[in-house]
N, C-alpha and C positions, 0 to 999 in steps of 0.2 A: 657677257651673255649675249647670244644672237638668237633671233627668231628664224626657225626653219620649218619647212613643211616636213610631214612624216616621211615622205620619200627621200628628202635630202638628209634627214637625220641618220647618224650612223651609231656612234657610240652611246647615245642617250636613249635609243628606242626602248630599252628595257625599263627606264626609270618611270615611276609613277607620276600621274597627275596630282599636283597639289590640290587638296580640297579646299572648297570655300565653305562658309558657314552662313547659309541664308534660310530665311522664312523658317527658323527654329530647327534646322537640321543640317547635317553635313552633306555636301553635294560636290560632284565632279563630272565632267563630261565623259562619256563613255568612249568615244573614239574620235576625238577633235581632228579636224583637217589641219589646223595650225596650232603649235605649241611653242612657247619659248623654253630653251634649255637653260638650266642654271647649274653651275659647277661650284665645287669647293674652291674658295678663292686662294687658298694656300697651296692645293695640290692639283687643281684642274679636274679632279674627279667629278663624274656627272652625279647630280643629287637628285633633282626633281624636274619635271616639265610643268609649265604654268600655262593654264588656259581657262577661260570662262565661256568658251564657245558654247551656244545654246542657252546661256543664262539670260532670263528676262530681268533686266534692271529696273523696268517698270514695276514688276512684281515685287522687287526687293524694296523699292521705295514705298510702295503701297503697304507693305507688310510693317515697315517701321512706323509709317504714319498711323496705321490702324492699331495693330498689336502693341507696338513699342510705346506709342503715345499713351494708350490705355493703361498699360501696367505701371508705367512710370508715374502717371498722373494720380494713380491712387495712393501714392506716397508722398510724405512731406519732405521738405529740404533735408531736415536732420535724418530722417529715415533713409533717404538715398545716400547721404554722406556717411552714414554708419555702414552701409553696404559697401562703400568704397573702402572704408577701413578693413572691413573683414576680407574683402578681395585682396588688399594689399598684404595682409597676414598670410592668406593662402599662397599667393605668388611667392612670397618670402620663404615659406616652407619648401617651395619647388624650384627655387631659383637655379639650383645646380643643373637642373634639366636644361633651362634656358642657356646656362653658361656652355653647357656641352654642344648645344646646337649652334650657338653663336661663334664658336671657334671656327667654323666652317666659312664665316664671313671675313675671316681675316683678323678678327678681334683677339687681342690678348686678354690675359686674365684681369689686368688693371682696366682694360677697355670695358670689360663686363661691368665693372663698378660704375662706370659712367652711363652705360645704356640700361642694363638690367636693374641694377640697384638704384641708379637715378630715377628710372620709371617708377619703381615700387615706392621710393621715397616721396615722389611727387604725389602718389595717391594718398599716402598718409598725411601729407601736408594739407592737400585740398580738403580731405576729410575734417581734419581738425579745424581748419580756419573757417569752414562752412558752418560747422556746429557751434563754433565760438562767436562768429561774427554776423551770422545770418538768422533769421527767425525760424522756428520750428513750424513753418506754414508753407503755402503755395505762392505767396505774394510777398515781394520785398518792397518796403517803403524806401524811397530814395529822397533824402533831404528833408528839410523842414517844412511845416505847414505854411502856406501863404494865405494870410486874411484878406479876402477879396470884397468884404462888406464891412461897413462901419460897425454894425451890431454883432459880427461874428457868425451870422447865419448862412454865409456862403463862403466856402473854403476852397483851396486848391493845393495840390501836391503832385508828386510823382511816385509811381509804382513800377516794378518790374514783374512781368509774367513770362512764362516759358514760351518759346516758339512752338508752333503747333506742328512743325514738319520733322525733317530728319536732319541730323549733323553728318554731313559727308565729309570724311577726313582722308586726304589724299597725302600720303606720307613719302618721305625720301628714302633712299636706301641705307643711309648711314647710321639711322638710330631706329632699327625695326621694333624695339621694345619701347623705349623712352618716348619716340616720336609718336607712337600710337597712344600711350597712356597719358601723356600730357595734354592731349586733346580730348581723349575719352572722359577722364575724370570731371572736368567742368561741365561738359555737355550732360553727363549722366546726373550730377548733382542739379543741374538746372532743370532736368526732367525732359531732355530731348534725346531720343534713341539715336545711335551711331551707326553709320555704314563706313566701314574701314576699307580703305583701298591701299594696300602696301605697295612699294616699289618692288618690281619682280626680282632683282638680284638677291635680295635678302627676305622675300616674302614667306619663306618657309620658318624664319624665326618668328615673325608675326603670327604666323598660323599656330606655332606651338604655344605661344602666349595666350592667344585666343582660345585654344583648346583647353588649357589650364583653367582659364577664367570660366568657360561654359561648364567644365566638368566640376567646378566648385558648387554648382547648384545655387549660387547667390544671386544670379542675375534674373531680373524679371524677364518674361517673354518678350522678345523683340527689342531688348535694350541694346543689343550689339549684333551687327551682321558684317561678315568679311567676305570681301570679293578678291579671291587670289587670282588676279589676272587682269585683262583689259576690262575697262569700264568706259569705253569710248562714247557711248551715248547716254551716259548717266545724267549729264546735265540737261538733256532733253526732257527729262521727266521731273525736274525741279522747278519750284516757283517761289513766291515771296514767303512762303512758310518755312523755307529751308535754308541752311547755312552750309557754306562749303569753306573748309580750312585747308589751305594747300601749302605744302613744303616741297620746294624743288626749284627748278631753273627759272630764271626771269622770262625767258622765251615761252616756256610752257604756261607760266602764269599770265602772260600777256594774251596768249591764245585763248585761255579759259575766260579771261575778262572780256573777250570779244563775242562770247557766246550770247545769243539774243536773250536767253532766260536770265543772264546776268545783267546785260546791258538794259533791257527793257522789262524783263520779268520780275525784277525785284529780288532775285536770289542774293542773299548776303554772302559776300566773297571776301576773304581775307587770305593774304599770302605772306610766306617768309621764303625769300629767294636768295640770289647771289649776294655775297657780301664781302668786299675787300677790306677786311677790319685791319685797324692799325694798332701797334703799340709805339707809344711816343715817349721818348725819354726827354724829361725836362732839362732846360738849360743849367739847372743847379746841380745835376748829377755829374759825379766824377767817378774814376775808376776805384777810388779809394772809399766811396760812400757806400753804405749798406744797400742803397737802392739799386746800384749797378748789378750786384749779384742777383738780386731779386728779379731784375728786369730780365737778365740773361736766362734765369731758371723758367721765368714765365714763357718766354718766346719758345725755347725748346720744348717745353711741355705741350705747348698748343700746336706745335707742327708734328710732334711724334704721336701723341695720343690719338687713337683711332686712325692711325697712319695719315693724320692731317685732314681726315675726312669729316670735317666739323664745319657747320655754317658759321660757327664763331671763332674759327682759327685765325691766327694772326698771319696775314698775308704780306703786310707792309711794316717794316720796322723803321720807324722815323726818329733819327738821332741827330744831335749836333754834328757838323761836319768834323769838328775835332775829335769826335768820339767814333767815327766810323770804323777806323782801323781796330781800336780796342774791342769794339762790339763784335766785329767779324771774327777776330781772333778767339775772343771768349766763347762765341757760339760754336766755332770749329772744336774747341777744346772739349766743351760740354757734350756736343753731338758725338764725338768720338768715344765718350764715356757712356752717354745715356741714349744714343740713337742706334741701338742694335736691331738691325732688320733681320727677320727669319720667322721660322714657324711659329705661329702664335701660341701653340701648345706648349712650347719650350719656355720654361721659366726664366731663362736669361734673356729672352726677346722683349724688347720694348717698343718696337715698331712692327706691327704685323702687315698683312697683305692689304692691298686695296680691294674693294668689294667684288671686283669682277675684272676679267681681261679687258673688257671694253673700257672700264673706268681707268685702268692703267694706260690704255692708248690715249685717252683724253688727256691724262696728266702729261704724258710724252709730248702731245702736240701743244699743250699750253706752255711748257717749258722751252720748247723749240721757238715758239712765238716770242717769248720774253728774251731769250738769248739773241734772236735775230734782232730784236728791238734795241739791243745795246746792253743787255744784262751780262754781267761777267760772273761765271760760276765760281764761288769761293769754297763750297763744300758740296759733294755729291754731283748731281747733274746727269745728263745723259751719257757722259763717258764713264760714269760709274756704275751703269746698269749691270756690268759683268760682276760687281761686287756683291750683288744680292742674288738670292736663289732664282734659277732660271725657270723652274716650274712655278706656276701660280702667278698671282698678280702683284709682285713686289715692285717697290721703287725706293731708291735711296734717299735719305733725308738730304734736302738740297737747300743751299743758301745762295742766292744771287745778290750781286751789288750793282747799283746803277749810279754812274757819274752824274747823270742828268736826272735829278729827282722829279722832274716834270714830264719824263717820257711818258706819253699817252698809255702805252701798253701796260705799264706797271700799275696804273690805276683802272685798268679796264679788264685785263686778262686774268681770270682766277684759275690757277692750277690747284684743283681740288684734291690735293694729296699732301705729303710731307714737304712742303715747298714754302719758302718765304723770301722776301726781298728786302735788302737794306738800302736806305735812302738817307740823304743828308740835308740838313737845313742850317741856316747861319747861326742859329742861337736865338732868333726872334720867335716868340710865341705866335704872333701873327702869321708868320711864314709857315710854321708847323700846323697851324690850323688851316691855312690854305691848302696844304699838301693833303691833309686828312680829308678835306671837303672834296678833292678831286676824285675820291672813290664814289661820289654821287649817292651817298647814303649808305649807312653801315648799321649792322646789328650791334656791335660793340667796339669801344676802343679802351685801351688801357693807357693811362697817363701816369708816368712814374716820376714823382717829384716829392720833395719833403717841405717845400715851400707853400704854404697856404695861399699866398697872393697868386702865385703861378697856377695853382689848382683852380682858383676862382676865375683866372683869365681864361683857362682852357675850357672850363665848363661853360662860360659864356659864349665861347668861340665855336665849340664843336657840338654843344648840346642839341642844336637844331638839326643836325644831320646825323645823330646817332640815337639808337634806341636805349643803349645803356653805356655808362662810362665807369670804369673801375679806376680809382685813384690808389696807386699803389706806393707804399713807402715803407721804412723800416718798422713802423709801429703796427701795420696790418699784414706784413708780408707772410707771417706764419699762420695767421688766422683767416686770411682772405680765402674765399671759395674758389677764386681764380677768374682769369679773363674769360675762359671758354665754357663756363658752367652756368647756364641760365638757371636762376633759382625760381621755385614755383611761387615764392612770396612776391617776386618782382616781375615786371612786365618783360617780355621777350618779343622782339621784333625791331623794325627800324624802318626809316623813311626812304623814299627813292628806290635805289637799285635793290635794297634789302627787301622790297615788297610793299612797304607801307602798312603792314599788318601789326597785330598785337596779340600775343598769347600770354598765358600763365598770369602773374600779377595778383595772385590770391583770388579774392572774391570778384576782382575785375574780370578775370578770366570766365567765371561762371556767368556773369552778366552779359557777356557776348553772345550767349545763347538764349537771351531773353529780350523782350521788347520793353523799352521804357515808355511810358504813357502818362501824360498829364491827366489827372482826374479832378473834376470840380463837383461840388455839391454841398449839401448841408452837413454839419457835424455828425448827425445820426447816420446818413448814408455813407460817408466816407469811413465811419467807424465799421460799418457793415462790409465795405469793400476791402479794407486793409486788415481788419481784425485788431486794430489798435485804436484805443479810445481817444477821441478828440474833445477838447474843451467846448462845452456847449451841447454835447450829445446827452441823450438820456442817462440818467444815473440812479442807482438804488442808494439813496442817502440814509445813513443812521447818524445819530448823534450820541454824546456821552449818556444823556438822559435815556435815550432809547435802550442803550446797553444795560444801564442800571435797573431800568423798569422791566426788563426782559421782553420788551416790544421789538428788539432789533439785535442782530448779531454783528459784532465788530468784525471787519474784513480780516483782521489778523487772526480771528478764531477759525477761519475757513481754510480747508486744505485745498489743493488744486482741483479736487473732484468737486468741491462745492463752490469755489470762487468763480466769479464771472466778471467779465470785462464791464466795467462801469460800477462795480461795487464801490461804494464811497463812504467816508467817514468825515463828518464836519464838526470841528472843535468848537469849544466855547471861546470867547474873547479873553485874552490876557493883556493886562495893562503893563506899560513899561514905565519905570520910575527912574529918577536921576540917579539915585543909589544903585539901582541895577546896573546902569551903564558904568558908574565909577567903579563899582566892585569887580565887574568883568574886566575893566582896563587894568586894574591893579593885579588881579589874579592871573591874567594871561601875559601882561607885559605889553599888550597892544594899547599904548598910550598915544596913538595918533591924535593929532590936535582936534579932529572932528569930533572926537569923543570926550576930550578932556579940557578943551580951551573954548570957553563960550564965545569970546570975542572974535577968535580966529575962525571958529566954526560958523558964526553968523556972517562973516565977510565972504565966505565961501559961496559962490552963486549956486551950488548944488544943494546946500543944506539950510534949513530955516534956523537952526540953532544947533547945540550939541545933539548928536544922533546916536541911536543904539548900533552896536556893531552888527553887520550882517551875519556873522557867525554866532552871535549871541541869539539872534532870532532863529536861526537854523537849529541851534541846540534846543531852544525852547520848544520849537515846533515839534521836534521828536517827543519831548515830553507831554505835548499835547494830544498827539495822535497815537502814542504807543498803547499796546495792550500788554501789560508787563508779565502775565502768568505764562508758564510753559505752554507751548501749542504748536501748531503747524509751522509757524515762521521760525525758521532754524537760525538765520542770521541776516544781518544787514551788511551787504558788502560793497557799498559805495553809494555816491551820488554822481549824477551826470547833468551836464547843461545848466549848472546853478547861475542865475542872474539876479542882481539886486536892482530894483527898478524905481521904487519909491521909498525915500528915506523915512525912517520912524524916529520920531523924537520922544522925549520924555512926556508922560501924561497921554501919549497915544496908546491905542490897544490893536492887537492883531490876532487873527485866527488862522488855522491851516485847514485846508480841504485836501483830503488824501483819496485819490481814485485809482483803482486797478486799471492800468493803462494797457499793459502788454504781458501776456502769460505765455511763457516758453517751457513746456515740460522737456525735461532731459530724457532722450530715448533710452539711455543706459542706466539711469540712476532712479532712486525712489523720491526724488524731489525735482523741482524745476525752479525757474527764475521767474520773478514778477517785477515788473517796473511799475512804480506807483507814481502817478502825476501828483506833485506836491505844489500847492498854490497858497501863498501867504496874502492875506488881504488885511487891510487896516479897518477902523471903525467906520469908515465912509465907503467901504467896498472897493477901495483902490488897490490894485495889485502891487504888493510890496516886494514879493520875489517869487520866482518859479524854479523848479528843478525836478529831477526824477529821483526816487528812492529806489534803490535795487536791493531786493531780498531774495533768500533762497527759502522756498515753502515746500513742505511735504506733499506728495501726491495724495495720500490718504490720511 
């Protein structure tokens, strides 16, 4: 793809301008002075022209901050996450339309599964994890409460709140659907509106996806805007309220980092850039071991999928010197079978076209630099260009081999296509680690070994300069999601050359679009801030006598419509006898000496004498606070954070105080979750145990 003036354009003058979606409507310039021409990667046929000439980026940012922030702020985290699920379902129903458009980028049918289906699956995962792991509120509590005063009147903790600006997402050409959705989903759930800037060569696929999203009617006003074309002055209008997530070249990322609003204005900036990822064969792998076949399969898959245009593709194949020849021959054989270059619409094709003619030229230049530096072509290469279709942006699957594994170019020049290089090492793990490190930071590495000690040594050696490490062996070869597939549950990014950023990672990705703040105050005030009850805050206490006298309602008799944070039940004291302890030991088989041997228990520095089992106390506590009749409480589904603090011996007594701590209505169900603060105290009001009781409670 090249940029031309209208007067210079010839064959593409009749093509339409790709629209943008800004300020709640579709927009395109009427008669731009300059527009970029985009062609079908496989045929060279003109597709669209791309321009944002005349578009006010300042107004785009302002619209997101005003309208987008307002509409998203009216929803809770769970409500936003549910919209993401519905959006995923809508896109899933229309994914064939995205497949059809994506063929024009050179993507094969299997490539669609990576980009389109991968993006939709990421939406499903983020929605599920947010509704399961985050509160149905607008504030997220991070970590435990810190007691900052002896009497508990002054506390501290951390919270996350959403950023008040826009999430600018600058995406690369290779994943026009997944690349957008994996950034959009966490920003949306966090409550931050997105401004999407796709790469020009494949922007028409992103435009199609955004059009489907808008047509669904699911998105609140201002939640997403699309700039189909240049956004050169966009950073001029951003400040500390905003977040920029960039995927692309290291040079562009560095230029953006130098912008005054990033350097001095506080704009949050994360980047995923170049990455010379490695697949490392462990010294224990032989030709006859199952790991060898899994290794070869992984390498060929990663340089053929998306025609090798993946930021996670394997660029360096690091193997013991004794395995170089077998590896090269095995790669040659598998590529002959699985590396079929051709029309992406042809079902027999396994390697489609590169995204544009310009991208093909970049790969040609990179391969020439690698061969000039000493790389020997073992498969494909520039001499094999005649073997691939002459029309379109095709490039043969290529394997180079370097006799000098420390050749600088092989660790610095990335041929962003179906190209990889084989390097040898002596068999020392330390040497393999040194070679991997020459890549100056990578998104991912695969280590193929069946030896746990070898895996541990590699993890310690390469972990610091890789964002993700896949350990591949015979046991996980069939179930592994693969070297090149970032999973929405795990972080995606890498240090150094890889950009130093981090995306995905489940709820970690959502928190990137939020500010973590330390808050300090009294239990009452922090309860108000977080919506979570803190010990020492005001409570509405009832006892068993209150319930029996009709002067109070047991919290378990209240539906979510009636239950309030701080509703509390305080039980009577229950006395513990030696017979109770002995009977529990005999019935459960837990005859640990602290419960059954007086002399040994007394000699233990933690116990005054024989003590009650902690689980006996927890069991009894349930009996002390339970309200047994059928009612709004549907089920107890677990305990969290159980700690035993003060031992209870026979002749001691204890009680339980149960307080509604956190209430989480489920958006899609007739019930919600209630976490109850349970605190066991003895006859001297010393804390015996603390934990959270988790229940499901009807809404009405």
